[in-house]
C-alpha positions as CSV (number, residue, x, y, z in Angstrom):
1,R,-12.7,-91.5,-99.0
2,A,-15.9,-93.2,-99.9
3,L,-16.1,-91.3,-103.1
4,E,-12.6,-92.2,-104.1
5,D,-13.5,-95.9,-103.4
6,I,-16.2,-95.7,-106.1
7,G,-14.1,-93.9,-108.6
8,Y,-14.5,-90.2,-108.0
9,Q,-11.6,-87.8,-107.7
10,A,-11.7,-84.4,-106.0
11,S,-11.4,-81.4,-108.4
12,V,-8.2,-79.4,-108.1
13,Y,-10.4,-76.3,-108.7
14,D,-13.1,-76.8,-106.2
15,T,-13.0,-78.9,-103.0
16,S,-16.7,-79.6,-103.1
17,L,-16.6,-81.0,-106.7
18,F,-15.9,-84.7,-107.4
19,I,-15.6,-86.1,-110.9
20,S,-15.7,-89.7,-112.2
21,R,-14.1,-89.7,-115.7
22,R,-15.1,-93.4,-116.1
23,L,-18.7,-92.7,-115.4
24,E,-18.7,-89.2,-117.0
25,T,-20.5,-88.1,-113.8
26,S,-20.0,-85.1,-111.5
27,L,-20.9,-84.7,-107.9
28,I,-21.1,-81.6,-105.8
29,I,-21.2,-81.7,-102.0
30,Y,-22.0,-78.8,-99.7
31,V,-22.4,-79.6,-96.0
32,D,-25.3,-82.2,-96.2
33,D,-26.5,-81.4,-99.7
34,L,-25.4,-83.5,-102.6
35,L,-26.1,-83.0,-106.3
36,I,-25.2,-85.6,-108.9
37,A,-25.1,-84.8,-112.7
38,G,-24.6,-87.5,-115.4
39,S,-26.5,-90.0,-117.4
40,P,-29.5,-91.6,-115.5
41,E,-27.8,-95.0,-115.3
42,N,-24.6,-93.6,-113.9
43,V,-26.4,-91.4,-111.4
44,E,-28.5,-94.4,-110.2
45,W,-25.3,-96.5,-109.9
46,T,-23.6,-93.7,-107.8
47,I,-26.7,-93.4,-105.6
48,K,-26.8,-97.1,-104.9
49,E,-23.1,-97.2,-104.1
50,L,-23.5,-94.2,-101.7
51,Q,-26.6,-95.8,-100.1
52,S,-24.6,-98.9,-99.3
53,R,-22.3,-96.7,-97.2
54,F,-24.5,-93.9,-95.9
55,T,-28.1,-93.1,-95.2
56,L,-29.3,-90.9,-98.0
57,R,-32.6,-89.1,-98.5
58,E,-33.4,-88.7,-102.2
59,T,-35.5,-85.8,-103.3
60,D,-36.4,-84.1,-106.6
61,I,-34.2,-81.2,-107.1
62,K,-36.3,-78.1,-106.4
63,D,-33.9,-76.2,-104.1
64,F,-30.1,-76.5,-103.8
65,L,-28.3,-74.0,-101.5
66,G,-31.1,-71.5,-101.7
67,I,-31.4,-71.7,-105.5
68,D,-34.9,-72.6,-106.8
69,I,-34.7,-75.0,-109.7
70,T,-37.5,-76.0,-112.0
71,Y,-36.9,-78.5,-114.8
72,D,-39.3,-79.5,-117.6
73,K,-37.8,-82.6,-119.2
74,E,-40.3,-82.6,-122.1
75,E,-39.6,-79.0,-123.1
76,G,-35.9,-79.4,-122.2
77,R,-36.1,-76.3,-120.1
78,M,-34.5,-75.5,-116.7
79,E,-35.1,-72.3,-114.7
80,I,-33.0,-71.2,-111.8
81,S,-33.8,-68.3,-109.5
82,L,-33.2,-67.0,-106.0
83,E,-36.8,-65.8,-105.4
84,T,-37.4,-67.8,-102.2
85,Y,-33.9,-66.9,-100.8
86,I,-34.4,-63.2,-101.7
87,R,-37.9,-63.1,-100.0
88,K,-36.4,-64.7,-96.8
89,F,-33.5,-62.3,-96.9
90,L,-35.7,-59.3,-97.2
91,K,-37.9,-60.5,-94.4
92,K,-34.9,-61.1,-92.2
93,H,-33.9,-57.5,-92.7
94,Q,-37.4,-56.1,-92.4
95,M,-37.5,-55.0,-96.0
96,E,-40.3,-57.4,-97.3
97,N,-42.9,-54.6,-97.6
98,C,-40.6,-51.8,-98.9
99,N,-41.3,-49.8,-102.1
100,P,-39.3,-51.3,-104.9
101,A,-36.5,-49.4,-106.6
102,K,-36.1,-49.4,-110.4
103,T,-32.3,-49.8,-110.3
104,P,-29.9,-51.3,-107.7
105,S,-27.8,-48.1,-107.5
106,S,-27.8,-44.4,-108.3
107,K,-25.3,-42.4,-110.5
108,S,-23.2,-41.3,-107.5
109,Y,-22.5,-44.7,-106.0
110,I,-19.2,-44.0,-104.3
111,F,-18.8,-44.6,-100.6
112,K,-16.1,-43.6,-98.2
113,P,-15.4,-45.3,-95.0
114,A,-17.0,-43.5,-92.1
115,E,-15.1,-42.0,-89.1
116,Q,-17.6,-43.8,-86.9
117,P,-19.8,-46.6,-88.2
118,Y,-23.3,-45.4,-88.8
119,F,-24.8,-48.5,-87.2
120,G,-23.6,-52.0,-86.2
121,G,-21.0,-53.3,-88.5
122,F,-22.2,-56.8,-87.9
123,E,-25.6,-56.0,-89.2
124,F,-24.1,-54.3,-92.3
125,R,-21.9,-57.3,-92.9
126,S,-24.8,-59.6,-92.5
127,I,-26.7,-57.7,-95.2
128,L,-23.6,-57.7,-97.4
129,G,-23.1,-61.4,-97.0
130,G,-26.6,-62.0,-98.2
131,L,-26.2,-59.6,-101.1
132,L,-22.9,-61.3,-102.1
133,W,-24.6,-64.7,-102.2
134,I,-27.5,-63.3,-104.3
135,S,-25.0,-61.6,-106.7
136,K,-23.7,-65.0,-107.7
137,L,-26.9,-65.5,-109.8
138,R,-27.9,-61.9,-110.1
139,P,-25.1,-60.1,-112.0
140,D,-27.4,-57.0,-112.2
141,I,-26.5,-56.1,-108.6
142,N,-22.7,-56.9,-108.8
143,F,-21.6,-53.3,-109.3
144,A,-23.6,-52.0,-106.4
145,V,-22.6,-54.9,-104.0
146,N,-18.9,-54.4,-105.0
147,C,-19.1,-50.7,-104.1
148,L,-20.7,-51.6,-100.7
149,C,-18.0,-54.2,-100.0
150,K,-15.3,-51.5,-100.2
151,V,-16.6,-49.9,-97.0
152,A,-17.6,-53.1,-95.1
153,H,-15.0,-52.3,-92.4
154,R,-16.5,-48.9,-91.6
155,P,-19.9,-48.4,-93.2
156,G,-21.4,-44.9,-93.0
157,E,-25.0,-43.8,-93.4
158,D,-24.6,-43.5,-97.1
159,A,-23.5,-47.2,-97.4
160,Y,-26.5,-48.2,-95.3
161,I,-28.8,-46.3,-97.6
162,G,-27.0,-47.9,-100.6
163,A,-27.6,-51.4,-99.2
164,K,-31.2,-50.6,-98.6
165,R,-31.5,-49.4,-102.2
166,V,-30.1,-52.8,-103.5
167,M,-32.7,-54.6,-101.2
168,K,-35.5,-52.4,-102.6
169,Y,-34.4,-53.3,-106.1
170,L,-34.4,-57.0,-105.2
171,A,-37.9,-56.6,-103.8
172,G,-39.1,-55.5,-107.2
173,T,-37.1,-58.1,-109.2
174,A,-37.1,-61.1,-106.9
175,D,-39.0,-63.2,-109.5
176,R,-36.2,-62.8,-112.2
177,K,-34.7,-66.1,-113.3
178,I,-32.2,-67.6,-115.6
179,I,-33.6,-70.0,-118.2
180,Y,-31.6,-72.7,-120.0
181,R,-33.0,-74.5,-123.0
182,R,-31.8,-77.7,-124.7
C-alpha cells in the first residue's frame, strides 16, 4: 500500500517488482531486501518517501539475495557472481575441499528413479534447491541440474553421484562471473 501511495504499481509479471512510470524507477522487494533502480534523484526521492513510513537501513549494494555485486562507476562496469553463495553451499554439504571436476556432467547423464531412494530424499532436494538457485546465474550447469530434477522424487545412487559431480564442478568454477559494461 505504501508503494502505491508514492506512485509505484505492482508488476503483472512479478509480484516482487514495482514500477513508477512517472519516476522511471523500478523497485524489487524480497522479504526484507529492497533494491531500487533509476536516476540518482528519483532513487533518493523514493528512499526519503519510504523512510518517512518505515525504518530503513541503507547500504551499498554488494550482495543481494546471495548475488555478489561489484560496480565500478568510473569504468562503467558491473560484475555479478555467486562465489560467496557457492562457497557456503559447498561447505554446507561438506564439499568445500573436494577435487574439482572439469565439467558439470558426463556423457551418459540420464537418471532413472530408484526403487528405493539411495539416501534421504530431503538431503537430495536440499542439494537440488541450492543447485537450482545457482543455475539462475550459471547457465553452464542448467542441463545437469535439469536432469537431476527429473528424479528428485526418488533419487538413486547415480543421481547422488551426479549431484556431487555438479558440486565438484562448482568448486572449480566458483569465481566465474558475469560482467556488464556500459
